[in-house]
C-alpha positions as a Markdown table, in Angstrom:
| # | Residue | x | y | z |
|---|---|---|---|---|
| 1 | Met | 239.8 | 197.2 | -15.8 |
| 2 | Ala | 238.7 | 195.3 | -12.9 |
| 3 | Lys | 239.5 | 191.7 | -15.3 |
| 4 | Asn | 242.6 | 192.8 | -16.3 |
| 5 | Lys | 243.8 | 193.8 | -12.8 |
| 6 | Ala | 242.2 | 190.0 | -11.8 |
| 7 | Leu | 244.2 | 188.6 | -14.3 |
| 8 | Asn | 247.3 | 190.0 | -13.9 |
| 9 | Val | 247.2 | 189.0 | -10.0 |
| 10 | Ile | 246.3 | 185.4 | -11.0 |
| 11 | Arg | 249.4 | 185.2 | -13.7 |
| 12 | Arg | 251.9 | 187.4 | -12.1 |
| 13 | Glu | 254.3 | 184.9 | -10.2 |
| 14 | Lys | 255.2 | 181.2 | -10.3 |
| 15 | Tyr | 253.7 | 180.8 | -6.8 |
| 16 | Lys | 250.6 | 181.0 | -8.0 |
| 17 | Arg | 250.8 | 178.4 | -10.8 |
| 18 | Lys | 248.5 | 176.3 | -8.9 |
| 19 | Phe | 245.7 | 178.7 | -8.4 |
| 20 | Thr | 245.7 | 179.3 | -12.3 |
| 21 | Thr | 245.6 | 176.2 | -13.2 |
| 22 | His | 242.3 | 175.6 | -11.1 |
| 23 | Ala | 240.7 | 178.8 | -13.1 |
| 24 | Ala | 241.8 | 177.5 | -16.5 |
| 25 | His | 240.0 | 174.2 | -15.8 |
| 26 | Leu | 236.9 | 176.3 | -14.1 |
| 27 | Leu | 236.9 | 178.5 | -17.8 |
| 28 | Gly | 237.1 | 175.6 | -19.7 |
| 29 | Ser | 233.9 | 174.6 | -19.3 |
| 30 | Glu | 230.7 | 176.5 | -20.5 |
| 31 | Trp | 228.9 | 174.9 | -17.4 |
| 32 | Thr | 231.4 | 176.3 | -15.1 |
| 33 | Ser | 232.4 | 179.5 | -17.2 |
| 34 | Met | 230.3 | 182.2 | -16.6 |
| 35 | Pro | 229.9 | 180.9 | -12.5 |
| 36 | Ala | 233.9 | 180.9 | -12.1 |
| 37 | Leu | 233.6 | 184.2 | -14.1 |
| 38 | Asp | 231.7 | 185.9 | -11.7 |
| 39 | His | 233.8 | 184.6 | -9.0 |
| 40 | Tyr | 237.3 | 185.3 | -9.8 |
| 41 | Phe | 236.2 | 188.8 | -11.0 |
| 42 | Ser | 234.0 | 189.7 | -8.6 |
| 43 | Glu | 235.0 | 192.8 | -6.4 |
| 44 | Lys | 235.3 | 191.3 | -3.6 |
| 45 | Glu | 237.5 | 188.2 | -5.1 |
| 46 | Ile | 240.2 | 190.9 | -6.5 |
| 47 | Ala | 240.5 | 192.8 | -3.2 |
| 48 | Asp | 241.0 | 189.5 | -1.5 |
| 49 | Asp | 243.6 | 188.6 | -4.4 |
| 50 | Gln | 245.4 | 191.9 | -3.7 |
| 51 | Leu | 245.8 | 191.7 | -0.2 |
| 52 | Arg | 247.1 | 188.0 | -0.6 |
| 53 | Met | 249.2 | 189.1 | -3.1 |
| 54 | Met | 250.6 | 192.1 | -0.2 |
| 55 | Phe | 250.8 | 190.0 | 2.3 |
| 56 | Thr | 252.8 | 187.0 | 0.5 |
| 57 | Cys | 255.4 | 189.6 | -0.7 |
| 58 | Cys | 255.9 | 190.3 | 3.3 |
| 59 | His | 256.5 | 187.5 | 4.5 |
| 60 | Pro | 259.0 | 187.5 | 7.3 |
| 61 | Ala | 261.8 | 185.2 | 5.5 |
| 62 | Ile | 262.1 | 188.3 | 2.9 |
| 63 | Ser | 263.7 | 191.4 | 4.5 |
| 64 | Ser | 261.9 | 194.7 | 5.3 |
| 65 | Asp | 263.1 | 196.5 | 2.7 |
| 66 | Ala | 262.9 | 194.0 | -0.3 |
| 67 | Gln | 259.5 | 193.4 | 0.9 |
| 68 | Val | 258.5 | 196.7 | -0.1 |
| 69 | Ala | 260.1 | 196.8 | -3.4 |
| 70 | Leu | 258.8 | 193.4 | -4.1 |
| 71 | Val | 254.8 | 194.8 | -3.6 |
| 72 | Leu | 255.8 | 198.1 | -5.4 |
| 73 | Lys | 257.6 | 196.3 | -8.1 |
| 74 | Thr | 255.1 | 193.5 | -8.9 |
| 75 | Leu | 251.7 | 194.6 | -7.6 |
| 76 | Cys | 251.9 | 198.1 | -8.1 |
| 77 | Gly | 253.7 | 198.1 | -11.4 |
| 78 | Phe | 256.5 | 200.6 | -10.1 |
| 79 | Ser | 259.7 | 201.1 | -12.4 |
| 80 | Ile | 263.2 | 200.2 | -10.5 |
| 81 | Pro | 264.2 | 204.0 | -10.9 |
| 82 | Glu | 260.7 | 204.8 | -9.1 |
| 83 | Ile | 261.8 | 202.6 | -6.3 |
| 84 | Ala | 265.0 | 203.5 | -6.1 |
| 85 | Arg | 263.7 | 206.8 | -5.7 |
| 86 | Ala | 261.0 | 206.0 | -2.8 |
| 87 | Phe | 264.2 | 204.3 | -0.8 |
| 88 | Leu | 266.5 | 207.0 | -1.6 |
| 89 | Ser | 268.7 | 204.2 | -3.3 |
| 90 | Ser | 270.9 | 203.0 | -6.0 |
| 91 | Glu | 268.9 | 200.9 | -9.2 |
| 92 | Asp | 271.5 | 198.8 | -8.6 |
| 93 | Thr | 270.4 | 198.0 | -5.2 |
| 94 | Val | 266.7 | 197.9 | -5.6 |
| 95 | Asn | 267.1 | 195.5 | -8.6 |
| 96 | Lys | 269.6 | 192.9 | -6.0 |
| 97 | Arg | 266.9 | 193.1 | -3.2 |
| 98 | Leu | 264.3 | 192.5 | -6.3 |
| 99 | Val | 266.4 | 189.5 | -7.5 |
| 100 | Arg | 267.3 | 188.3 | -3.4 |
| 101 | Ala | 263.5 | 188.2 | -2.6 |
| 102 | Arg | 262.0 | 186.4 | -5.9 |
| 103 | Gln | 264.8 | 183.6 | -5.0 |
| 104 | Lys | 263.6 | 183.7 | -1.3 |
| 105 | Ile | 259.7 | 183.0 | -2.0 |
| 106 | Arg | 260.9 | 180.1 | -4.5 |
| 107 | Glu | 263.0 | 178.6 | -1.8 |
| 108 | Ala | 260.7 | 178.7 | 1.2 |
| 109 | Asp | 257.8 | 177.9 | -1.4 |
| 110 | Ile | 255.9 | 180.9 | 0.7 |
| 111 | Pro | 252.4 | 180.2 | 0.2 |
| 112 | Phe | 249.7 | 182.5 | -1.7 |
| 113 | Glu | 247.6 | 183.6 | 1.4 |
| 114 | Met | 246.9 | 186.0 | 4.0 |
| 115 | Pro | 248.2 | 184.5 | 7.3 |
| 116 | Gly | 246.3 | 184.5 | 10.5 |
| 117 | Gly | 247.1 | 185.8 | 14.2 |
| 118 | Glu | 250.3 | 187.4 | 15.1 |
| 119 | Cys | 251.7 | 186.9 | 11.9 |
| 120 | Leu | 249.1 | 189.3 | 10.4 |
| 121 | Glu | 249.4 | 191.7 | 12.6 |
| 122 | Ala | 253.4 | 191.9 | 12.1 |
| 123 | Arg | 253.0 | 191.6 | 8.5 |
| 124 | Thr | 250.6 | 194.9 | 8.4 |
| 125 | Ala | 253.0 | 197.3 | 9.2 |
| 126 | Ala | 255.6 | 196.4 | 6.0 |
| 127 | Val | 252.1 | 196.8 | 3.8 |
| 128 | Ala | 251.2 | 199.6 | 5.4 |
| 129 | Gln | 254.8 | 200.9 | 4.5 |
| 130 | Val | 254.3 | 199.9 | 0.9 |
| 131 | Ile | 250.7 | 202.0 | 0.3 |
| 132 | Tyr | 252.2 | 205.2 | 1.9 |
| 133 | Leu | 255.3 | 204.9 | -0.4 |
| 134 | Leu | 252.6 | 204.0 | -3.0 |
| 135 | Phe | 251.2 | 207.4 | -2.3 |
| 136 | Asn | 254.0 | 209.3 | -1.8 |
| 137 | Glu | 255.6 | 208.8 | -5.6 |
| 138 | Gly | 252.1 | 209.9 | -6.3 |
| 139 | Tyr | 251.7 | 212.9 | -4.4 |
| 140 | Ser | 255.0 | 214.2 | -5.8 |
| 141 | Ala | 256.0 | 212.1 | -8.8 |
| 142 | Ser | 260.0 | 211.1 | -9.5 |
| 143 | Thr | 259.2 | 210.8 | -13.3 |
| 144 | Gly | 257.0 | 212.5 | -16.5 |
| 145 | Asp | 255.9 | 216.1 | -16.6 |
| 146 | Asp | 253.2 | 216.0 | -14.0 |
| 147 | Leu | 254.1 | 216.6 | -10.5 |
| 148 | Ile | 251.1 | 214.5 | -9.5 |
| 149 | Arg | 250.1 | 210.8 | -10.3 |
| 150 | Tyr | 246.8 | 210.7 | -9.3 |
| 151 | Glu | 246.3 | 207.6 | -10.2 |
| 152 | Leu | 248.9 | 206.5 | -7.6 |
| 153 | Cys | 247.4 | 208.1 | -5.0 |
| 154 | Glu | 243.8 | 206.7 | -5.5 |
| 155 | Glu | 244.9 | 203.4 | -6.0 |
| 156 | Ala | 247.5 | 203.9 | -2.3 |
| 157 | Ile | 243.8 | 205.3 | 0.1 |
| 158 | Arg | 242.0 | 202.6 | -2.3 |
| 159 | Leu | 244.0 | 199.8 | -0.7 |
| 160 | Ala | 244.2 | 201.4 | 2.7 |
| 161 | Glu | 240.7 | 201.6 | 2.7 |
| 162 | Met | 240.4 | 197.9 | 1.8 |
| 163 | Met | 242.4 | 197.1 | 4.5 |
| 164 | Ala | 240.2 | 199.4 | 7.0 |
| 165 | Ala | 237.6 | 197.3 | 5.9 |
| 166 | His | 238.9 | 193.5 | 5.8 |
| 167 | Pro | 237.3 | 191.7 | 8.7 |
| 168 | Ala | 240.7 | 189.6 | 9.4 |
| 169 | Ile | 242.7 | 192.6 | 10.5 |
| 170 | Glu | 242.0 | 193.7 | 13.5 |
| 171 | Glu | 244.5 | 195.8 | 14.6 |
| 172 | Lys | 244.1 | 198.8 | 12.4 |
| 173 | Thr | 245.0 | 202.0 | 14.3 |
| 174 | Asp | 248.0 | 202.8 | 11.9 |
| 175 | Ile | 245.3 | 202.0 | 8.7 |
| 176 | Tyr | 243.5 | 204.9 | 10.3 |
| 177 | Ala | 246.3 | 207.2 | 11.1 |
| 178 | Leu | 247.6 | 206.2 | 7.8 |
| 179 | Leu | 244.1 | 206.8 | 6.0 |
| 180 | Ala | 243.9 | 210.4 | 7.5 |
| 181 | Leu | 247.3 | 211.3 | 6.6 |
| 182 | Met | 246.6 | 210.8 | 2.8 |
| 183 | Leu | 243.0 | 212.1 | 2.5 |
| 184 | Phe | 244.8 | 215.5 | 4.1 |
| 185 | Asn | 247.4 | 215.3 | 1.8 |
| 186 | Ala | 245.2 | 214.8 | -1.3 |
| 187 | Ser | 242.5 | 217.4 | -0.1 |
| 188 | Arg | 244.9 | 220.3 | -1.7 |
| 189 | Phe | 245.6 | 218.3 | -4.8 |
| 190 | His | 243.8 | 220.8 | -7.0 |
| 191 | Ser | 245.8 | 223.8 | -5.2 |
| 192 | Arg | 249.5 | 222.6 | -5.9 |
| 193 | Val | 249.7 | 223.7 | -9.4 |
| 194 | Asp | 248.4 | 227.1 | -11.1 |
| 195 | Ala | 247.0 | 226.9 | -14.2 |
| 196 | Glu | 250.1 | 226.6 | -16.3 |
| 197 | Gly | 250.9 | 223.5 | -14.6 |
| 198 | Asn | 253.5 | 225.8 | -12.1 |
| 199 | Ile | 254.1 | 224.0 | -8.6 |
| 200 | Leu | 252.4 | 226.2 | -5.9 |
| 201 | Pro | 254.0 | 226.2 | -2.6 |
| 202 | Met | 251.2 | 226.0 | 0.3 |
| 203 | Ser | 252.0 | 229.8 | 1.6 |
| 204 | Glu | 250.9 | 230.5 | -2.1 |
| 205 | Gln | 247.9 | 227.7 | -2.3 |
| 206 | Asp | 244.2 | 229.4 | -2.7 |
| 207 | Arg | 242.9 | 227.3 | 0.2 |
| 208 | Thr | 238.8 | 228.0 | -1.0 |
| 209 | Lys | 240.2 | 224.5 | -3.6 |
| 210 | Trp | 241.2 | 222.4 | -0.8 |
| 211 | Asn | 238.9 | 219.6 | -0.4 |
| 212 | Lys | 236.8 | 220.0 | 2.3 |
| 213 | Asp | 235.2 | 216.5 | 1.9 |
| 214 | Leu | 238.3 | 214.9 | 2.5 |
| 215 | Ile | 239.5 | 216.9 | 5.1 |
| 216 | Arg | 236.8 | 215.9 | 7.4 |
| 217 | Lys | 237.3 | 212.4 | 6.6 |
| 218 | Gly | 240.8 | 212.6 | 7.0 |
| 219 | Phe | 239.7 | 213.8 | 10.8 |
| 220 | Ser | 237.1 | 210.8 | 11.1 |
| 221 | Tyr | 240.1 | 208.9 | 10.3 |
| 222 | Ile | 242.2 | 210.6 | 13.2 |
| 223 | Gly | 239.7 | 210.6 | 15.6 |
| 224 | Lys | 239.5 | 206.9 | 16.2 |
| 225 | Asp | 242.2 | 206.5 | 19.3 |
| 226 | Pro | 245.1 | 204.2 | 18.9 |
| 227 | Leu | 245.6 | 202.2 | 21.6 |
| 228 | Pro | 248.1 | 202.6 | 24.6 |
| 229 | Gly | 251.6 | 202.5 | 23.6 |
| 230 | Lys | 250.7 | 202.3 | 19.4 |
| 231 | Ile | 251.6 | 205.9 | 18.6 |
| 232 | Ser | 253.0 | 205.4 | 15.0 |
| 233 | Val | 254.9 | 207.1 | 12.6 |
| 234 | Tyr | 251.8 | 207.8 | 10.5 |
| 235 | His | 249.9 | 209.2 | 13.7 |
| 236 | Ile | 252.3 | 212.0 | 14.2 |
| 237 | Leu | 252.8 | 212.7 | 10.1 |
| 238 | Ala | 248.8 | 212.7 | 10.7 |
| 239 | Ala | 249.1 | 214.9 | 13.3 |
| 240 | Ile | 251.2 | 217.4 | 11.4 |
| 241 | Ser | 249.2 | 217.4 | 8.3 |
| 242 | Ala | 246.1 | 218.4 | 10.3 |
| 243 | His | 247.2 | 221.3 | 11.4 |
| 244 | His | 248.0 | 222.3 | 7.9 |
| 245 | Ser | 244.8 | 221.4 | 7.0 |
| 246 | Ser | 242.7 | 223.3 | 10.0 |
| 247 | Ala | 244.4 | 226.8 | 9.5 |
| 248 | Pro | 243.0 | 229.2 | 7.5 |
| 249 | Asp | 245.6 | 230.4 | 5.9 |
| 250 | Phe | 249.2 | 229.9 | 6.2 |
| 251 | Ala | 250.2 | 232.7 | 8.7 |
| 252 | Ser | 248.1 | 231.1 | 11.4 |
| 253 | Thr | 249.9 | 228.0 | 10.8 |
| 254 | Asp | 250.9 | 226.5 | 14.5 |
| 255 | Trp | 254.4 | 225.8 | 13.5 |
| 256 | Ser | 255.2 | 225.4 | 17.4 |
| 257 | Ser | 252.8 | 222.4 | 17.9 |
| 258 | Ile | 254.1 | 221.1 | 14.7 |
| 259 | Leu | 257.9 | 221.3 | 15.6 |
| 260 | Leu | 257.1 | 219.4 | 19.0 |
| 261 | Leu | 255.2 | 216.8 | 16.4 |
| 262 | Tyr | 258.5 | 216.9 | 14.7 |
| 263 | Asp | 260.3 | 216.3 | 17.6 |
| 264 | Ser | 258.2 | 213.2 | 18.6 |
| 265 | Leu | 258.5 | 212.1 | 15.3 |
| 266 | Val | 262.6 | 212.1 | 15.5 |
| 267 | Glu | 262.3 | 210.0 | 18.2 |
| 268 | Ile | 260.8 | 207.0 | 16.7 |
| 269 | Asp | 262.0 | 207.5 | 13.0 |
| 270 | Pro | 265.5 | 209.9 | 13.0 |
| 271 | Ser | 266.2 | 209.6 | 9.3 |
| 272 | Pro | 267.6 | 212.1 | 7.7 |
| 273 | Ile | 264.3 | 213.6 | 5.4 |
| 274 | Val | 262.1 | 213.4 | 9.0 |
| 275 | Arg | 265.5 | 215.5 | 10.2 |
| 276 | Leu | 265.4 | 218.5 | 7.6 |
| 277 | Asn | 261.5 | 218.1 | 6.9 |
| 278 | Arg | 261.8 | 219.0 | 11.3 |
| 279 | Ala | 264.3 | 221.6 | 9.7 |
| 280 | Ile | 261.7 | 223.5 | 8.1 |
| 281 | Ala | 259.8 | 223.9 | 11.0 |
| 282 | Leu | 262.0 | 224.6 | 13.1 |
| 283 | Ala | 263.2 | 227.2 | 10.9 |
| 284 | Lys | 259.9 | 229.2 | 11.6 |
| 285 | Val | 259.9 | 228.9 | 15.4 |
| 286 | Lys | 263.6 | 229.8 | 15.4 |
| 287 | Gly | 264.3 | 231.3 | 12.1 |
| 288 | Pro | 266.8 | 230.4 | 9.4 |
| 289 | Gln | 270.4 | 230.0 | 10.8 |
| 290 | Ala | 268.9 | 227.6 | 13.8 |
| 291 | Ala | 267.9 | 225.7 | 10.7 |
| 292 | Leu | 271.3 | 225.7 | 9.1 |
| 293 | Asp | 272.8 | 224.6 | 11.5 |
| 294 | Glu | 270.5 | 221.2 | 12.0 |
| 295 | Leu | 271.3 | 220.8 | 7.8 |
| 296 | Ala | 274.7 | 220.8 | 8.8 |
| 297 | Lys | 274.1 | 218.1 | 11.2 |
| 298 | Ile | 273.2 | 215.6 | 8.4 |
| 299 | Arg | 274.7 | 217.2 | 5.5 |
| 300 | Gln | 277.1 | 214.5 | 5.4 |
| 301 | His | 274.5 | 211.9 | 4.7 |
| 302 | Asp | 275.0 | 209.5 | 1.4 |
| 303 | Ala | 271.0 | 209.6 | 1.0 |
| 304 | Leu | 270.8 | 213.5 | 0.4 |
| 305 | Gln | 273.7 | 214.0 | -1.6 |
| 306 | Ser | 271.5 | 213.6 | -4.6 |
| 307 | Tyr | 268.1 | 215.2 | -2.9 |
| 308 | Tyr | 267.4 | 217.8 | -4.8 |
| 309 | Leu | 264.8 | 218.7 | -1.8 |
| 310 | Phe | 267.9 | 219.2 | 0.5 |
| 311 | His | 269.6 | 221.9 | -1.3 |
| 312 | Ala | 266.4 | 223.6 | -2.3 |
| 313 | Thr | 265.4 | 223.8 | 1.3 |
| 314 | Glu | 269.1 | 225.2 | 2.3 |
| 315 | Gly | 269.0 | 227.5 | -0.3 |
| 316 | Glu | 265.8 | 228.7 | 0.8 |
| 317 | Phe | 266.9 | 228.9 | 4.4 |
| 318 | Tyr | 269.8 | 231.6 | 2.9 |
| 319 | Met | 267.4 | 233.2 | 1.2 |
| 320 | Glu | 265.3 | 234.2 | 4.2 |
| 321 | Met | 268.6 | 235.6 | 5.6 |
| 322 | Arg | 269.7 | 237.6 | 2.5 |
| 323 | Cys | 273.1 | 235.6 | 1.7 |
| 324 | Phe | 272.1 | 235.2 | -2.0 |
| 325 | Glu | 275.4 | 234.3 | -3.2 |
| 326 | Ala | 275.2 | 230.6 | -0.7 |
| 327 | Ala | 271.5 | 230.3 | -1.7 |
| 328 | Ala | 272.4 | 230.7 | -5.3 |
| 329 | Arg | 274.6 | 227.6 | -5.0 |
| 330 | Cys | 272.6 | 225.5 | -3.6 |
| 331 | Ile | 269.9 | 226.4 | -5.8 |
| 332 | Glu | 272.1 | 225.6 | -8.7 |
| 333 | Ser | 272.6 | 222.4 | -7.2 |
| 334 | Ala | 269.3 | 221.6 | -6.5 |
| 335 | Ile | 268.0 | 222.3 | -10.6 |
| 336 | Cys | 270.7 | 219.6 | -11.8 |
| 337 | Leu | 268.8 | 217.2 | -9.2 |
| 338 | Ala | 265.2 | 218.0 | -9.2 |
| 339 | Pro | 263.8 | 215.1 | -11.8 |
| 340 | Leu | 260.9 | 216.9 | -13.0 |
| 341 | Lys | 260.1 | 220.1 | -15.3 |
| 342 | Thr | 258.3 | 221.8 | -13.1 |
| 343 | Glu | 260.3 | 221.4 | -9.8 |
| 344 | Arg | 263.1 | 223.3 | -12.1 |
| 345 | Gln | 260.9 | 225.4 | -13.4 |
| 346 | Leu | 260.1 | 226.7 | -9.6 |
| 347 | Leu | 264.0 | 226.7 | -8.4 |
| 348 | Glu | 264.9 | 228.3 | -11.7 |
| 349 | Lys | 262.4 | 231.0 | -10.4 |
| 350 | Lys | 264.3 | 231.6 | -7.5 |
| 351 | Leu | 267.8 | 231.6 | -8.7 |
| 352 | Glu | 267.1 | 233.9 | -10.5 |
| 353 | Ala | 265.3 | 236.2 | -7.5 |
| 354 | Cys | 268.8 | 235.2 | -6.1 |
| 355 | Arg | 270.7 | 236.9 | -9.1 |
| 356 | Arg | 268.5 | 240.0 | -9.2 |
| 357 | Gln | 269.8 | 240.9 | -5.7 |
| 358 | Leu | 273.3 | 240.1 | -6.5 |
| 359 | Val | 273.7 | 242.2 | -9.2 |
């Protein structure tokens, strides 16, 4: 497995031909083949190659969106539809980004190496975003029959831990926060679906199944104080997840503190997805009508038109207000857009509940 990964890294892009040629020369001699294998297939070399690949793809000559798409496609093996979902973008747009990124690598003759100094710190943010998107795709898959793709989440955590341990990367507060966030979320894996594979919302999850070791490890990372002025999206998201992880039951969740954290997050990242998630916390604090008013402000955003969770969330708020006809319309839209069978099954149960109220 490790050797296959290493060979894929060695062979993947044209800008590594010199490295591949050197490896082939060493492997061609019985006197040098075993030392070469030990070197190229060592855990350290595999890790270093993966980091070099990620930092190469995140060169500043490549646009930020294209950087992330290139790493997800080239190193992580994402399909075009998966990348498009991660960006809330079209497959055609993603494909064009990839073509331009590969062309830029060829034209600029970008070296296959990790940068140093300020260049390393600047590119670390892009690499962290890649890891976060990789985890998100695993946490809520966009294709297949399974809600969770455990191997993607494990790979994201492994890459982040690799970065946290690398001596060349000195500024690691974002990486620590990202690790905390992923570990908190991963701790709930085995409570997110029931025995039949049906999705369980957090309010229905058995918290005795939450992995306490992962939660403790998450708190150990979030406890590493960020530098002044270095609070990032990951710090806020990890703090939100920490509130969920520390609540003994759903009713005890500190929604007021979570809403305040979302208020801070919107100042850094006013994206429609962040504002949608903030509306959920707002509904818990100020009621569903206040949340619906907020959704009305972002309804026309292009990224949300085909995002099933927007319609599902809106339907949930209408259900809380006992406006079942409006709720049914929203949930029907969400069912048409939901990518997974398990997601559609959960929505169909809610739609059935609405229809019973309308009889």
